[in-house]
C-alpha positions in Angstrom: -142.2 91.1 -126.0 -143.4 87.6 -125.4 -144.7 86.1 -122.2 -142.2 83.1 -122.3 -139.0 84.8 -121.5 -136.8 81.8 -122.4 -138.4 81.2 -125.9 -138.3 84.8 -126.8 -134.7 85.2 -126.0 -133.7 82.0 -127.9 -134.8 83.6 -131.2 -131.7 84.6 -133.2 -133.4 87.5 -134.7 -134.5 88.9 -131.4 -131.1 88.5 -129.8 -129.4 90.1 -132.9 -131.4 93.3 -132.5 -131.7 93.3 -128.7 -129.3 96.2 -128.1 -130.6 98.4 -130.7 -134.2 97.7 -129.6 -133.5 98.3 -126.0 -132.0 101.8 -126.9 -135.2 102.5 -128.8 -137.7 100.9 -126.4 -136.6 102.3 -123.1 -136.7 106.1 -122.7 -133.3 107.3 -121.5 -131.7 103.9 -121.3 -128.2 105.2 -121.1 -129.2 107.7 -118.3 -131.2 105.0 -116.6 -128.1 102.8 -116.4 -126.2 105.7 -114.8 -129.0 106.3 -112.3 -129.0 102.6 -111.5 -125.2 102.7 -110.9 -125.6 105.7 -108.7 -128.2 104.2 -106.6 -126.0 101.2 -105.9 -122.9 103.5 -105.4 -124.5 105.3 -102.5 -124.1 102.0 -100.5 -121.4 100.2 -102.5 -118.5 102.7 -102.3 -115.1 101.3 -103.3 -114.7 97.5 -104.0 -118.1 95.9 -104.2 -119.8 92.7 -105.5 -122.9 93.3 -107.5 -125.5 90.9 -108.5 -127.2 91.3 -112.0 -130.3 89.3 -112.2 -131.4 89.0 -115.9 -127.9 89.8 -117.1 -128.3 88.7 -120.7 -127.3 91.3 -123.2 -124.8 92.7 -120.7 -125.8 96.4 -121.3 -126.3 97.4 -117.6 -123.3 95.4 -116.5 -121.0 97.1 -119.0 -122.3 100.6 -118.1 -121.7 99.9 -114.4 -118.4 98.3 -115.0 -117.2 101.3 -117.0 -118.4 103.6 -114.2 -117.1 101.6 -111.3 -113.6 99.9 -112.0 -113.5 98.5 -108.5 -116.8 96.7 -108.7 -117.0 92.9 -109.6 -120.3 91.4 -111.0 -122.1 88.1 -110.8 -124.8 87.9 -113.6 -127.5 85.2 -114.0 -129.8 84.7 -117.0 -131.6 81.5 -118.2 -130.7 82.1 -121.9 -127.4 80.9 -123.1 -127.7 83.0 -126.2 -128.4 86.2 -124.3 -125.4 85.4 -122.0 -123.2 84.9 -125.2 -124.4 88.4 -126.3 -123.4 89.8 -122.8 -119.9 88.4 -123.2 -119.6 90.0 -126.6 -121.0 93.4 -125.2 -118.7 93.3 -122.2 -115.5 92.5 -124.1 -112.4 92.9 -121.9 -114.7 94.1 -119.0 -115.8 90.6 -118.8 -112.8 89.8 -116.7 -114.6 91.3 -113.8 -117.9 89.5 -114.5 -119.0 85.9 -113.7 -121.9 84.8 -115.8 -124.2 81.9 -114.8 -126.8 80.2 -117.0 -129.8 79.6 -114.9 -132.1 81.3 -112.4 -131.4 83.1 -109.2 -131.4 79.6 -107.4 -128.1 78.8 -109.2 -126.3 81.8 -107.7 -124.2 80.4 -104.9 -122.0 83.4 -104.4 -122.6 86.3 -102.0 -123.6 88.1 -99.9 -123.6 91.0 -102.4 -123.3 94.8 -101.8 -126.2 95.5 -104.3 -128.3 94.0 -107.0 -130.2 94.9 -110.2 -133.1 93.3 -111.9 -133.9 95.4 -115.1 -136.6 94.7 -117.7 -137.0 91.1 -116.4 -139.8 90.7 -113.9 -142.7 91.8 -116.3 -142.0 88.3 -117.9 -142.8 86.6 -114.6 -146.0 85.9 -112.8 -146.4 87.2 -109.2 -145.4 84.1 -107.5 -142.3 83.8 -109.7 -141.4 87.4 -109.0 -141.8 86.9 -105.3 -139.5 83.9 -105.4 -136.8 85.8 -107.4 -137.0 88.8 -105.0 -136.9 86.7 -101.9 -133.9 84.8 -103.3 -132.2 88.0 -104.3 -132.9 89.4 -100.8 -131.2 86.4 -99.3 -128.0 86.9 -101.2 -127.8 90.6 -100.3 -126.0 92.1 -97.2 -128.3 93.7 -94.8 -128.9 97.3 -96.0 -127.8 96.6 -99.5 -129.9 98.1 -102.4 -131.9 96.4 -105.0 -132.8 98.4 -108.1 -135.7 97.0 -110.3 -137.2 98.4 -113.6 -140.1 96.8 -115.6 -143.2 97.6 -117.4 -145.8 98.4 -114.8 -149.6 99.1 -115.0 -150.1 102.9 -114.5 -153.7 103.3 -113.6 -156.0 104.2 -115.1 -155.3 102.9 -118.6 -152.5 100.4 -118.6 -153.1 99.6 -122.3 -152.9 103.2 -123.2 -149.5 103.7 -121.5 -148.2 100.6 -123.1 -149.4 101.9 -126.4 -147.5 105.0 -125.8 -144.3 103.1 -125.1 -144.7 101.2 -128.3 -145.2 104.5 -130.1 -142.0 105.8 -128.5 -140.1 102.9 -129.8 -141.3 103.3 -133.4 -138.9 105.6 -135.0 -140.7 105.3 -138.5 -144.1 106.4 -137.2 -145.8 106.4 -135.0 -148.5 104.1 -136.3 -151.1 104.5 -133.6 -153.4 101.8 -134.7 -150.3 99.4 -134.5 -149.2 100.9 -131.2 -152.7 100.3 -129.5 -152.8 96.8 -131.0 -149.3 96.0 -129.6 -150.4 97.6 -126.3 -153.3 95.3 -125.9 -151.1 92.2 -126.7 -148.6 93.3 -124.2 -151.2 93.7 -121.6 -152.4 90.3 -122.3 -148.9 88.6 -122.2 -147.0 90.5 -119.6 -147.6 90.4 -115.9 -148.3 94.1 -115.0 -148.7 95.2 -111.5 -149.9 98.5 -110.3 -147.5 100.7 -108.4 -148.9 99.8 -105.0 -148.6 96.1 -105.8 -145.1 96.6 -106.9 -144.2 98.1 -103.6 -146.1 95.5 -101.6 -144.3 92.7 -103.4 -140.9 94.1 -102.6 -142.0 94.5 -98.9 -143.3 91.0 -98.8 -139.9 89.8 -100.1 -138.1 91.5 -97.2 -137.2 94.9 -98.6 -137.8 98.2 -97.0 -137.4 101.9 -97.8 -139.0 101.2 -101.3 -139.0 104.3 -103.5 -139.9 105.1 -107.1 -137.0 106.7 -109.0 -138.0 106.2 -112.6 -141.2 106.7 -114.5 -141.4 106.8 -118.3 -144.8 105.9 -119.9 -145.4 102.3 -118.9 -141.9 101.8 -117.4 -141.4 102.1 -113.6 -138.1 101.8 -111.5 -137.9 101.1 -107.8 -135.0 101.1 -105.4 -135.3 99.2 -102.1 -133.2 98.1 -99.3 -132.6 94.6 -98.0 -134.0 94.3 -94.6 -132.2 93.0 -91.5 -134.6 90.0 -91.0 
């Protein structure tokens, strides 16, 4: 996973293998998508408008759209190629999805009943994350949930946990030397925050009731609630 999100997701080979790689890389991805949907559905019962930040690929949007036929979605992603893949993934479900090429700042719709940001923020530095989270918060109804999932920095031994994640994704091995080397490179190129820092960032951006709901090797998932101020 490269540090420059836009360049990485403009590579045709990376895009072509994205769906298969995601299934291999993220433990329990199908169940994770269901958990994300359920965390939103606690608040967004019946018709709802959901914001999907980092919507390229379309996998989580498809899963939520299939489970919740009354939901409509607005997805934003800076990569035109990844949004094209999302359209392909969604098929006829795309009738309920508006896709925007750009950043959160280009999203003029709202307020939304819930939002997701999956496997995106580890590509952003802390200030970029804070901006994304604040702008997402500004587009949510008070009390609406945000669900985030990204590589984190479990302590001690962030590189070790990243190596374990790499080993998990390697269906031909694992090759532990390769996994450790990849883990070191990921630690250098991704912005990894410790759990406490993840929670602090969400609170700084205006979210409360921050809770961990998913932990798998180096991955962490959080659910938080948009504050009223």
